[in-house]
N, C-alpha and C positions, 0 to 999 in steps of 0.2 A: 544397402542394396541399390544398385543403379536403377534409375528410372528408364534407361534406354534398353532396347532389345539387345540380347547377347550378340556380339560379333563372333562368327565362327572362327576358331583358331586351329590352324594346321601347323604342326610343330616340327622343327628341323631335327630334333634329337631327344631320345630318351633311352634310359637303361632299364626299362621296366621288365624285360624278359629275364635279365640276370637277377633282378630283385625278386621276381616270382619264384625262380628256381632256388635262390639262396635262402629265402624265408619260408617258402611253402605256402604263402598266402594265396587266396583265391581272388582272381582278377574281377570276377563278377559279383563280389560281395564288398559293400562299402566298409573300409577299414581305416585304421589310423597308423598303419605301417606303410612306409614308402610314400610315394607321391602320386601315383596314378593307379586307379582302378576304374571299372566301368561306371559305377554310380557317381563318383567324384568327377570323372571326365564329363558326364552329361551336365552336372551342375555348373561346370566352368565353361561350357560352350566349346569343349575340345572335340574336334571332329576327326582328328587323326594325326599321323606324323610318321617320322622315321623311327622304327623300332630296331635298336642296335643289337647286333650280336657281338659282344666283346668277350674275348678270351682272357681271363685274368693271368697275369704273370705268375708262373709257378714259384711259390714261396711257402714259408712255414704257415702263413695264415690260411692259404687256400688248399694246400696239399691234402690235409686231412679230410676235406669235403669233396674231393674230386670223385672218389669212387661212389659216393652217395648220389652225386649228380649224374654220373655216367653209367651207373649200374654195374660197376666193377669192370668195365671194359678197358680200363687203362693199364691193367697189369702187364708188365713187360715192355711198356712204352716209355721211351725217353721223353721227359716232359719239356726240356728246354733245348733250344738250338744253340749255335755258336755265339749268338748275340745275347743269350740269356732270356730271349723271348720264347713264347710257346713253340714247341716243335710242331711240324706239319701234322703228325699223327695225333698228338694231343689236341691241337687246335681244331682239327676236323671232327674229332669225336665230341668235343665240347660244343662246337658250332652245330653239329647235327642234333644234339640234345636241345639246344636253344630253338632251332628251327621247328623241331617237333613240338615244343611247348607253344610256339606261336601258332602253328597249324592246328593244335588242339583248341586254342582260343578261337580260331576262325570257325572251327566246327561247333563252337558254342560254349567252351569253357571246361569241358571234361578232361580228365587225364586218363587215357585209355589203360595204361598199366595199372593204375589204382582201381579201375572199374572192372577188371577182368573177372572178379568174383561176384559182380552184381549181375544176376541173371536177367534183370530188366534192361540191361545195357547202360551206357554212360548217361549221366543226367545233363544232357545238353540244354542250353537256354534257347529262347526263341529269337534273340536279338544279338547275334554274334558280331564281332568285328570282321573285317574283310581284308585279306592281303591283296594289295592292288599292284597292277603293272602298267596301267594306262591312266592318264588324267581323266578320261571319260568315266572310269570306275569311281574315282574320287568324287567327281561332280554328282554322279548318280547316288553315291552313298550319303553325301551331304543332304541331298534332297530327301532321301529315305530315312535319315536319322541313324545310319549305320556308320560306325567308326572305321576309318581306313588306316591300314598299316602298311608302310613300305618296309620291306626287308633290307636292312642296311648292315654292312660289315664294318666295324670300327677296328681297323687293323686287318691286313690281308694275310695273316699267318696261315690261314686254312687253305690258301691257294697254292698249288704246286707250280713249278717253273715251266711246265708244259701247258698250263692253263686248262687241263682237263677238268679240274674242279671248278674253275670259273664258268665254263660252259654248263656243267651240271647244275651248279647253284643258280645260274641265270635261268635255266629251265624250271628250277624250283621257285623262282620269283625274285631272286636278287636283282635289285635295281639301283643300288647305291653302295659305294665302297670308299673307305678312307684307306690309302695304302699303309698307313701306320697309325698306331696310337702313340703316346709320348714315350716311345722306345724304338730302338733300331731293329730292323729285320732285313730280309734279303732284298726288299724293294726300296727302302728309303730310311731316313733318319727322322724320328719325331723330336719335337721340342720338349725339353724338361719343363717341369712346373717351377718357374722362377719369376720373382717380381723384381722390377728395376733393371731388366736386361732386354736386349734386342732378341728377336726371334732368329737372328742369324747365328745359329748355334753349332753348325757343323756342315758336313758335305750334303749334297743333294741326292737326287734319285740315283740308284744304281742302274747299270745297263738293263738289268731285268725289270727294274721299276719303270723304266721308259717303255719297255715292251708292254708292261701291264697297262699303262695309260692308253696305248694304241689299241690294245685288246678291248678295254672297256669302251672306248669310243666306237669301235666296230660293233659291239653288242648293244650299245645304248645304255650302258650302266653309268650313272652319274658318279663323278669323282669328287670326293670331299677333301678339302685342303686343311681342315680345322686343326689337325694335330701335326701337320708337316712343319719342319723348320723353313726358314726363308729361302734357302737355296733350292730345296725341294719344291717349294711354291713356284719359283721362277722356272724350274725345269718343266713342271706341268703346264705353266702358262705358255711356254715355247712350243709345246707338243700338241696339246689338246685341241680338238676341233669343236668342243662343246663349251658352253658357258662355264666360267670358274665359279665354284660355289664353296662357301664356308658355312656348314650347317649350324655350327654353334661356336661362334667366336665374337669378340668385341673389338673395341677401338683402342689401339696401343697408345695413341696420343692422349687419351684420358686415363687409362690404366695400363702402365708399361709392364704388362705380363708377357712372357714369351708366348703365351697361347693366343695373344691378340694380334691384330693386323695393323701394319703401318699404313700411313697415308699412301705410299707408293703402291703397296699391295692393293689397297682399296681402289685406287685409280685403275689398276689392271683388271680388277673384277668388274668395274663399271664399263671399261672398254670392251670386255667380252660379253656384256649384257648378262652377267651372272648375278649373284646375290649373296647376302650375309644374313644368317639367322642369329639374333642376339642371344647370348648365353646368360642365364639367370644366376650362375654360380657367383657368389658374392666376391671372392678374391679376383675374379676376372672382370668385374665392373667397378668395384670400389676404387676411387683414385689412389688410395694408399694401400691397396691390396689387403684390406681388413678381412678377417675370418670370423665374422660374427653375423648372426641373422638379424640383429637389431640395427637395420639400416633402412633409410627411406627409399621407396620405389623411384623417387625422382632421380636418384643417381643412375639407375638403370635406364630410365627414360632419356637421360642425357646422351646415352650411347645411341639411342634411336634417332634423336635430333641430329647428332653429328653425322650419322650414316646417311640419313635422308638428305642433309645438306651437301654431303660429299659425293654420294653415288646415285642419289635420286630416289624418290618415293617408290618407284617400281622395282627396286632392287634390295629391299629390306624386309625382313620377316622375323619370326620368333624361332628360337632354337634352344629350348629351355635347359636341357640337361637334367630334367626330372629323373629321379631315382638314381642319379649318379653324382650329385654335387650338393653343396650347401646353398639352400634357398633363403632369400630374405623373408622375413616374417609375413610381409604382405603377399607373398607367393609361396606359402608354406606347402601347398600341394596344388594339384591341377584344378581343384574346385575354386581356387582364388584367381584364376587366370584373368577374369574380367576386371580385377583391381588394376592390373597394368593397362588394360584398355581404357579404363576410366581416367587414369593418370595422363595418358596420352590425349584423351578427349579434352581434359582440362587445359592442355597446352595448345588447343586449337585444331587438332586433327578431326576432320569431319568423318561421316560414315563412309564416304567414298575412300578416303585415305586409310581408315581403319580396316576396311575390308581388304584392301590391298595388302596391308601389313599382316592381317590375320590369316589370310589363306590364298588370295588371288595371285600374289607374286610367286608363291611356291608352285602353283599350278602352271604359271607361265614358264618358269625355268625348267620344270619337269617335262612339259610338252616339247620344249626346245631340245631337250636332251634325249627323251625317250621316243619322240614321234607320237603319232596318234593311231588309233585303231584303223582309221580309214586309209592312212598313208604310211 
């Protein structure tokens, strides 16, 4: 146990909503399934982050579970589009189910459908998380001890070409979106998961994808480049009026995974005053792309050092990928978050630097993208 006070950690990416839906576990009960729940978050100094809505690719593994997730609402719906990615109708239904789950957590953790037969009403808790749309909300929640959740879409398959859904979801709280996951869709082309290769894996944004960037800029929705290939990255860099942000990516020069960022990309992020949230997924930070949890946290901290030296201490944060990836043993769940903080402290990072890495840099880039309540 560290002798120092916990550094608040605001995190660039988690897949906790999908984990809750697929396992049926209770967010407000401490468990040993998945990586994030309320009690473990409090133990680790986790104050909030980007809660992703990710629509799984239709396949044999997921198809049997779709009706249970969506309540039978997918009958007669084509699951895949021409790219093999989720169709608009399927993606919207799955996304709506995930947003409903997140909003139920905001209300205190109950599941209204399961509580309809409870005449006393849903069993809400007294300390729910809060879905946030302004940086001021996050600051107030940190002070109050309430966890902040940003609604993020990982892949924009649920957005129609006319952007009606984008406006609707924005009104529902959407404030961050990645045009693609690691697959192609009508907007762009994602990078495959490959080691020892460049992220330059195919064409960039489609014409519609370029329109999506402009629409997100107009609405103040943050654009996440984490799963884009390199040409898509440069297309966004040429168009966007907001800082360039990779919510959960690492350094290609250390670990040459297609999911990581080259030095040239990092320089563009720095020039835009954007930021990078480091990803805890072992194959994305281990220099040899290893797929084992038995690795030292120092290898992950090496990526922090590299990023700080390359793009500056004000442009680096955490982007765990909790509930969606292979974690190292020292970060086996969110309750262990301070282990990474302690590793960085041992390398000479003081409290001022650690607070920037932990949460302040995220607040800076979010305010630059979203604006403020006053303005």
